[in-house]
LOMARFI-105455 format. One record per atom (N, C-alpha, C, O): z, x, y; residue in three letters. Coordinates in pm, 1 decimal. Each point is the difference from the previous one (the first is absolute). Example, Ala and Ser with C-alpha at 12.3 -4.5 7.8 and 13.67 -1.06 7.14 Angstrom:
2
[[780.0; 1319.0; -569.0]; ALA] [[0.0; -89.0; 119.0]; ALA] [[0.0; 90.0; 120.0]; ALA] [[66.5; 103.6; -1.9]; ALA] [[-138.5; -138.6; 106.9]; SER] [[6.0; 82.0; 119.0]; SER] [[73.0; -77.0; 109.0]; SER] [[16.9; 50.9; 110.8]; SER] 
//
This chain:
68
[[4469.1; -7407.6; -14815.6]; MET] [[-52.6; 34.0; 67.0]; MET] [[-144.4; -50.3; -7.2]; MET] [[-53.3; -9.6; -110.5]; MET] [[-18.9; -25.8; 231.8]; ILE] [[-78.4; -19.3; -64.8]; ILE] [[-145.4; 122.7; 9.6]; ILE] [[1.1; 75.4; 97.2]; ILE] [[-124.1; -61.9; -204.1]; ASN] [[-148.7; 76.2; 7.6]; ASN] [[-109.2; -85.6; 6.2]; ASN] [[39.1; -111.3; 35.2]; ASN] [[-153.6; 114.7; -53.2]; ALA] [[-81.5; -51.7; -18.4]; ALA] [[-127.1; 93.7; 90.4]; ALA] [[-1.9; 22.0; 121.1]; ALA] [[-54.0; 2.4; -179.6]; GLU] [[-168.9; 127.7; 35.2]; GLU] [[73.1; 126.4; 57.7]; GLU] [[-40.3; 47.5; 106.2]; GLU] [[170.7; 21.2; -187.8]; GLY] [[41.6; 57.8; 39.4]; GLY] [[110.4; 68.2; 102.9]; GLY] [[50.2; 112.3; 5.5]; GLY] [[-32.3; -264.5; 94.3]; ILE] [[78.5; -25.6; 93.7]; ILE] [[80.1; -29.3; -34.1]; ILE] [[17.4; -108.4; -55.7]; ILE] [[86.1; 215.2; 79.9]; LYS] [[176.0; -81.5; -52.4]; LYS] [[68.4; -21.1; 130.2]; LYS] [[-29.9; 64.6; 100.4]; LYS] [[146.6; -179.9; -104.4]; ALA] [[64.2; -65.4; 131.6]; ALA] [[154.5; -13.8; -183.7]; ALA] [[2.4; -22.7; -121.0]; ALA] [[109.4; 65.4; 265.3]; PHE] [[143.8; -96.0; -1.6]; PHE] [[71.2; 23.7; 37.2]; PHE] [[-0.5; 116.7; 39.1]; PHE] [[107.7; -185.0; -18.1]; ARG] [[140.4; 8.2; 55.8]; ARG] [[79.5; 45.1; -22.9]; ARG] [[71.7; -57.5; -81.8]; ARG] [[-43.3; 140.2; 115.1]; GLY] [[142.6; 97.5; -57.5]; GLY] [[45.7; 137.5; 109.1]; GLY] [[32.4; 16.5; 117.6]; GLY] [[-52.7; 60.4; -235.3]; THR] [[65.9; 152.2; 66.3]; THR] [[-37.7; 124.7; -80.9]; THR] [[24.9; 3.5; -120.5]; THR] [[-79.0; 89.8; 177.9]; MET] [[-56.9; 116.4; -8.1]; MET] [[119.1; 88.4; 18.5]; MET] [[101.7; -18.0; 67.0]; MET] [[-144.8; 133.5; -154.3]; LEU] [[125.9; 145.5; 3.7]; LEU] [[-176.5; 59.9; 49.7]; LEU] [[-104.1; -22.5; -61.8]; LEU] [[121.3; 102.7; 192.8]; ILE] [[-35.1; 46.5; 10.7]; ILE] [[-27.4; 239.2; 34.3]; ILE] [[-7.1; 62.0; 106.1]; ILE] [[4.8; -41.9; -164.1]; THR] [[-40.6; 158.5; -4.1]; THR] [[10.4; 125.6; 55.6]; THR] [[-8.0; 107.1; -60.0]; THR] [[23.0; -122.3; 157.7]; PRO] [[-86.9; 67.0; 51.3]; PRO] [[-40.7; 129.0; -25.3]; PRO] [[88.8; 77.1; -36.5]; PRO] [[-295.6; 2.2; 55.2]; LYS] [[37.2; 128.1; -92.4]; LYS] [[48.2; 111.2; 79.3]; LYS] [[-15.0; 117.9; -31.8]; LYS] [[96.2; -175.7; 176.7]; ALA] [[95.3; 134.0; 69.2]; ALA] [[161.5; 56.8; -8.6]; ALA] [[96.3; -52.9; 55.7]; ALA] [[-94.1; 184.0; -147.2]; SER] [[57.1; -0.4; -25.2]; SER] [[128.6; -40.0; 69.3]; SER] [[100.7; -38.3; -59.6]; SER] [[-114.3; 51.9; 205.9]; ASP] [[125.1; -3.6; 105.3]; ASP] [[68.8; -174.6; 36.6]; ASP] [[94.8; -33.0; 71.2]; ASP] [[-193.7; -53.1; -157.3]; ARG] [[-14.3; -131.4; 10.2]; ARG] [[56.0; -49.2; -138.7]; ARG] [[-39.2; 32.5; -112.0]; ARG] [[193.7; -164.2; 165.2]; ALA] [[8.1; -67.3; -109.7]; ALA] [[-71.1; -127.4; -51.7]; ALA] [[-67.1; -69.6; 76.2]; ALA] [[85.8; 35.8; -229.7]; PRO] [[-67.9; -74.8; -58.4]; PRO] [[80.7; -133.7; 122.6]; PRO] [[111.6; 11.1; 51.0]; PRO] [[-209.3; -127.5; -31.1]; PHE] [[48.8; -136.8; 25.8]; PHE] [[-42.3; -74.9; -23.3]; PHE] [[-114.5; 26.0; -37.1]; PHE] [[163.8; -242.9; 29.7]; GLU] [[-32.4; -29.3; -43.5]; GLU] [[-33.5; -151.5; 109.0]; GLU] [[88.9; -80.4; 28.1]; GLU] [[-196.5; 71.3; 7.9]; LEU] [[-83.3; -109.4; 54.3]; LEU] [[-42.1; -168.0; -70.5]; LEU] [[-106.0; -22.7; -58.3]; LEU] [[208.8; -73.2; 79.8]; THR] [[-2.5; -141.1; -44.8]; THR] [[-112.4; -71.9; 114.5]; THR] [[1.9; 30.6; 119.2]; THR] [[-72.9; -104.2; -162.5]; GLY] [[-83.8; -65.8; 80.3]; GLY] [[-169.3; -71.5; -109.5]; GLY] [[-8.5; -30.4; -119.0]; GLY] [[-82.7; 28.9; 216.0]; ASP] [[-67.4; -79.5; -122.2]; ASP] [[-84.9; 105.0; 14.8]; ASP] [[-20.7; 51.7; 109.8]; ASP] [[-49.0; -2.4; -248.4]; TRP] [[-119.5; 107.6; 2.0]; TRP] [[-124.6; -31.4; -91.9]; TRP] [[-30.1; -77.7; -90.7]; TRP] [[-28.3; 185.3; 167.1]; VAL] [[-168.0; -87.6; -52.3]; VAL] [[-74.1; 227.1; -74.0]; VAL] [[8.0; 100.8; 70.2]; VAL] [[-41.6; -104.4; -156.5]; TYR] [[-58.5; 69.9; -59.9]; TYR] [[-217.8; -0.4; 22.2]; TYR] [[-91.6; -76.7; -29.8]; TYR] [[108.0; 228.5; 105.7]; LYS] [[-226.4; -37.2; -15.7]; LYS] [[0.9; 93.8; -112.2]; LYS] [[44.8; 114.6; -4.3]; LYS] [[-121.8; -207.4; -115.5]; PRO] [[-43.1; 183.4; -52.8]; PRO] [[-135.9; 96.3; 51.3]; PRO] [[-28.1; 105.8; -56.2]; PRO] [[-63.9; -171.4; 192.6]; ASP] [[-107.7; 87.7; 44.1]; ASP] [[148.2; 202.0; 99.1]; ASP] [[16.9; 121.8; -5.8]; ASP] [[21.9; -224.5; 58.7]; THR] [[138.7; 153.8; 39.4]; THR] [[91.6; -23.7; -52.6]; THR] [[91.0; -1.2; 82.9]; THR] [[-36.4; -32.4; -231.2]; GLY] [[86.1; 48.0; -48.3]; GLY] [[158.3; -46.3; 21.1]; GLY] [[97.5; 6.4; -74.9]; GLY] [[-116.6; -58.5; 217.6]; CYS] [[134.6; -5.2; 102.2]; CYS] [[36.1; -144.4; -53.6]; CYS] [[-72.8; -94.3; -31.2]; CYS] [[242.2; 112.8; 31.0]; TRP] [[33.3; -121.7; 49.5]; TRP] [[106.7; -26.7; 192.2]; TRP] [[75.2; 49.5; 83.9]; TRP] [[-166.1; -180.7; -131.8]; TYR] [[65.3; 4.1; 233.7]; TYR] [[77.4; -91.0; -17.5]; TYR] [[-23.9; -66.4; -100.9]; TYR] [[183.9; 9.4; 211.9]; SER] [[77.8; -32.9; -9.3]; SER] [[88.5; 55.8; 165.7]; SER] [[37.8; 116.3; 13.6]; SER] [[-23.4; -195.8; 68.1]; HIS] [[39.8; 58.6; 113.9]; HIS] [[-61.9; -29.4; 104.7]; HIS] [[50.9; -51.5; 99.5]; HIS] [[-223.9; 97.2; -120.8]; GLY] [[-79.4; 70.2; 95.6]; GLY] [[-15.4; 159.3; -15.3]; GLY] [[-41.7; 79.2; 84.5]; GLY] [[87.5; -53.4; -217.9]; ARG] [[1.6; 120.1; -11.4]; ARG] [[-69.9; 27.4; -183.4]; ARG] [[36.3; -66.8; -96.8]; ARG] [[-149.0; 190.7; 92.5]; SER] [[-29.8; -0.1; -164.7]; SER] [[82.4; 121.6; -42.1]; SER] [[56.3; 90.7; 61.2]; SER] [[-78.6; -140.8; -253.1]; PHE] [[53.1; 64.4; -46.8]; PHE] [[-54.3; 35.0; -93.3]; PHE] [[-43.5; -97.6; -61.1]; PHE] [[10.9; 230.1; -6.9]; PRO] [[-59.1; 41.6; -101.9]; PRO] [[-7.7; -0.4; -98.4]; PRO] [[84.9; 86.5; -21.5]; PRO] [[-148.4; -137.1; -155.2]; SER] [[112.9; -64.0; 2.2]; SER] [[57.9; 93.4; -117.7]; SER] [[87.7; -45.3; -73.5]; SER] [[-120.2; 131.2; 61.9]; THR] [[115.8; 172.5; -102.1]; THR] [[83.5; 48.5; 124.8]; THR] [[-23.7; 111.5; 46.4]; THR] [[121.1; -192.4; 9.6]; ILE] [[103.1; -4.2; 91.3]; ILE] [[104.6; -140.1; -29.4]; ILE] [[122.0; -7.1; 14.2]; ILE] [[-230.7; -110.4; -65.2]; CYS] [[116.8; -105.9; -10.5]; CYS] [[1.0; -32.0; -186.5]; CYS] [[-65.3; 50.7; -91.3]; CYS] [[178.9; -164.9; 94.2]; LEU] [[101.5; -73.5; -114.7]; LEU] [[50.5; -79.6; 44.8]; LEU] [[95.6; -9.1; 77.1]; LEU] [[-194.1; -93.1; -150.5]; ILE] [[112.4; -140.0; 55.5]; ILE] [[73.8; 26.7; -117.6]; ILE] [[-21.7; 49.5; -110.6]; ILE] [[128.2; -105.5; 180.2]; ILE] [[105.3; 33.6; -25.2]; ILE] [[100.6; -150.4; -35.6]; ILE] [[90.4; -10.4; -82.9]; ILE] [[-142.8; -91.4; 174.8]; HIS] [[65.6; -157.5; -4.5]; HIS] [[-119.7; -143.0; 2.7]; HIS] [[3.5; -50.3; 112.4]; HIS] [[-55.9; 11.9; -161.3]; ASP] [[-114.2; -134.4; -17.5]; ASP] [[40.2; -117.3; -4.8]; ASP] [[29.9; -69.9; -96.7]; ASP] [[-30.1; 30.8; 306.1]; GLU] [[60.2; -121.9; -47.4]; GLU] [[-117.0; -126.0; -62.1]; GLU] [[17.9; -111.6; -48.9]; GLU] [[-133.4; 187.7; 76.9]; THR] [[-61.3; -149.6; -22.0]; THR] [[-47.8; -17.0; -184.4]; THR] [[-50.4; -90.8; -66.1]; THR] [[107.7; 257.7; 29.6]; ALA] [[19.7; -43.8; -174.1]; ALA] [[3.0; -108.1; -104.1]; ALA] [[115.2; -43.4; -3.4]; ALA] [[-195.0; -21.5; -86.5]; ALA] [[35.8; -102.2; -42.7]; ALA] [[76.6; 50.9; -120.5]; ALA] [[-50.2; 93.4; -62.6]; ALA] [[196.9; -157.7; 12.2]; THR] [[94.5; 7.9; -28.6]; THR] [[-16.5; -148.9; -102.4]; THR] [[-93.2; -75.9; 26.6]; THR] [[190.3; 41.0; -144.1]; TYR] [[-59.0; -10.3; -80.7]; TYR] [[199.6; -83.2; -5.9]; TYR] [[94.1; 77.6; 16.2]; TYR] [[-79.1; -161.1; -29.2]; ASP] [[148.4; -52.2; -24.3]; ASP] [[-11.6; -153.2; -77.1]; ASP] [[-26.4; -101.9; 63.8]; ASP] [[53.7; 103.1; -230.2]; PRO] [[-15.3; -64.5; -81.3]; PRO] [[127.4; -91.4; -2.3]; PRO] [[109.6; 45.1; -33.2]; PRO] [[-133.7; -206.1; 78.8]; LEU] [[106.9; -63.4; -3.2]; LEU] [[91.2; 51.4; -160.4]; LEU] [[-34.9; 80.2; -86.5]; LEU] [[147.4; -157.2; 96.4]; PRO] [[126.4; 64.5; -47.0]; PRO] [[-18.3; -181.6; -163.9]; PRO] [[85.4; -12.9; -87.7]; PRO] 
//
């Protein structure tokens, strides 16, 4: 994840859990941007309040794979 001045960005999968009880949770994969002034994640031309979002896979996360 990239984090600069509160704005976060990553490529990966987010679990969206709608507050409406008749809507099932769903996953969206793509490029994500978080803007702290709105408290929302943005992807696919839509906005999602951070309270209903959970990052489940971050392809941009640094991984450490030591050499044998």
